[in-house]
C-alpha positions as CSV (number, residue, x, y, z in Angstrom):
1,M,56.9,-41.0,-59.5
2,L,56.5,-41.8,-63.2
3,K,53.9,-44.5,-62.4
4,A,51.8,-41.9,-60.4
5,L,52.1,-39.4,-63.3
6,N,51.0,-42.0,-65.8
7,T,48.0,-42.9,-63.6
8,L,47.1,-39.3,-63.2
9,L,47.3,-38.7,-67.0
10,V,45.2,-41.8,-67.8
11,L,42.6,-40.7,-65.2
12,S,42.5,-37.2,-66.7
13,M,42.2,-38.6,-70.2
14,L,39.2,-40.8,-69.0
15,G,37.6,-37.8,-67.4
16,A,38.0,-35.7,-70.6
17,A,36.6,-38.6,-72.7
18,A,33.6,-38.9,-70.3
19,Y,33.0,-35.1,-70.4
20,T,33.3,-35.1,-74.2
21,Y,30.8,-38.0,-74.5
22,A,28.3,-36.1,-72.2
23,I,28.6,-33.0,-74.3
24,K,28.1,-35.0,-77.5
25,H,25.1,-36.7,-76.0
26,D,23.6,-33.4,-74.9
27,A,24.2,-31.9,-78.4
28,E,22.4,-34.9,-80.0
29,L,19.4,-34.3,-77.7
30,V,19.3,-30.7,-78.7
31,E,19.6,-31.6,-82.3
32,T,16.7,-34.0,-82.0
33,E,14.6,-31.3,-80.4
34,I,15.5,-28.9,-83.1
35,A,14.5,-31.4,-85.8
36,K,11.1,-31.8,-84.0
37,V,10.5,-28.1,-84.0
38,D,11.5,-27.8,-87.6
39,R,9.0,-30.5,-88.5
40,K,6.3,-28.6,-86.5
41,I,7.2,-25.4,-88.3
42,A,7.0,-27.0,-91.7
43,L,3.6,-28.5,-90.8
44,E,2.3,-25.1,-89.6
45,K,3.6,-23.4,-92.8
46,E,1.8,-26.1,-94.9
47,T,-1.4,-25.6,-92.9
48,I,-1.2,-21.8,-93.4
49,S,-0.7,-22.3,-97.1
50,L,-3.8,-24.6,-97.3
51,L,-5.8,-22.1,-95.2
52,E,-4.8,-19.2,-97.5
53,A,-5.8,-21.2,-100.6
54,D,-9.1,-22.1,-98.9
55,W,-9.6,-18.4,-98.0
56,T,-8.9,-17.4,-101.6
57,L,-11.4,-19.9,-102.8
58,L,-14.1,-18.7,-100.3
59,D,-13.4,-15.0,-101.0
60,Q,-14.0,-15.1,-104.8
61,P,-16.3,-12.2,-105.8
62,S,-18.4,-14.4,-108.1
63,R,-19.1,-16.9,-105.2
64,L,-19.9,-14.0,-102.8
65,Q,-22.3,-12.5,-105.3
66,R,-24.0,-15.8,-105.8
67,L,-24.4,-16.2,-102.0
68,A,-25.7,-12.7,-101.7
69,D,-28.3,-13.4,-104.4
70,I,-29.4,-16.6,-102.7
71,Y,-29.7,-15.1,-99.3
72,A,-30.9,-11.6,-100.4
73,D,-34.3,-12.0,-98.6
74,E,-32.7,-13.0,-95.3
75,L,-29.9,-10.5,-95.3
76,E,-31.9,-7.6,-96.7
77,L,-28.8,-6.2,-98.4
78,K,-29.2,-2.9,-100.2
79,P,-26.7,-0.9,-102.3
80,I,-24.8,1.8,-100.5
81,R,-26.1,5.3,-101.2
82,P,-23.6,8.2,-101.6
83,D,-25.2,10.1,-98.6
84,Q,-24.3,7.2,-96.3
85,I,-20.6,7.9,-96.6
86,V,-19.7,10.5,-94.0
87,A,-16.5,12.0,-92.5
88,P,-15.4,10.9,-89.0
89,D,-16.3,14.3,-87.5
90,E,-19.9,13.8,-88.8
91,L,-20.5,10.7,-86.7
92,P,-22.5,11.0,-83.5
93,A,-20.6,11.4,-80.3
94,P,-20.4,8.3,-78.1
95,K,-22.7,8.3,-75.0
96,A,-21.1,9.1,-71.7
97,V,-20.2,6.0,-69.6
98,P,-21.3,6.3,-66.0
99,T,-18.5,6.1,-63.5
100,P,-18.6,3.0,-61.3
101,V,-19.3,3.4,-57.6
102,P,-16.3,2.4,-55.4
103,V,-17.0,-0.7,-53.3
104,P,-15.8,-0.4,-49.6
105,Q,-13.3,-3.0,-48.6
106,D,-14.7,-3.4,-45.0
107,G,-17.8,-5.3,-46.1
108,R,-20.3,-2.4,-45.8
109,I,-22.8,-1.9,-48.6
110,A,-22.2,1.2,-50.8
111,Y,-25.2,3.3,-51.9
112,N,-25.1,5.7,-54.7
113,V,-27.0,8.4,-52.9
114,A,-26.3,12.1,-53.3
115,R,-25.5,13.6,-49.8
116,P,-26.4,17.1,-49.0
117,A,-23.5,19.6,-48.8
118,K,-22.4,20.6,-45.3
C-alpha cells in the first residue's frame, strides 16, 4: 500500500512539475511578445516626435511667408477683406440633391418617367 502511495505521489509531483514548466514557458512567450510590442511603441513614439519636430520646422511663419512671396504669381494670393467674413446664416443654402431612382431587383430597367395620375 505504501509503495503505491509513494508511486502516486511521485507521479503527481512529476505532473505538477510539468504543468509548472508549461505555465512558465507560456509566460516567457507572452513576456517576449510584450517586449516586442514595447519596442514597437517606443519606435512609434520616436517617429511621432520626429514628425512633430519636422512639422514645427515646416510650419514656421517666416518660412511660409517666404514661400508665399516666391509663389505669389502662381497662387494669386490676396489679403482678406473685412467684407469677406460672414456669419454662418449669411452663407448660401446648399443645392438640393436629387433623390436616386430605385433599381428593381428583378432585372427590369427603371425609367424616371412621370406617370399620369389615375
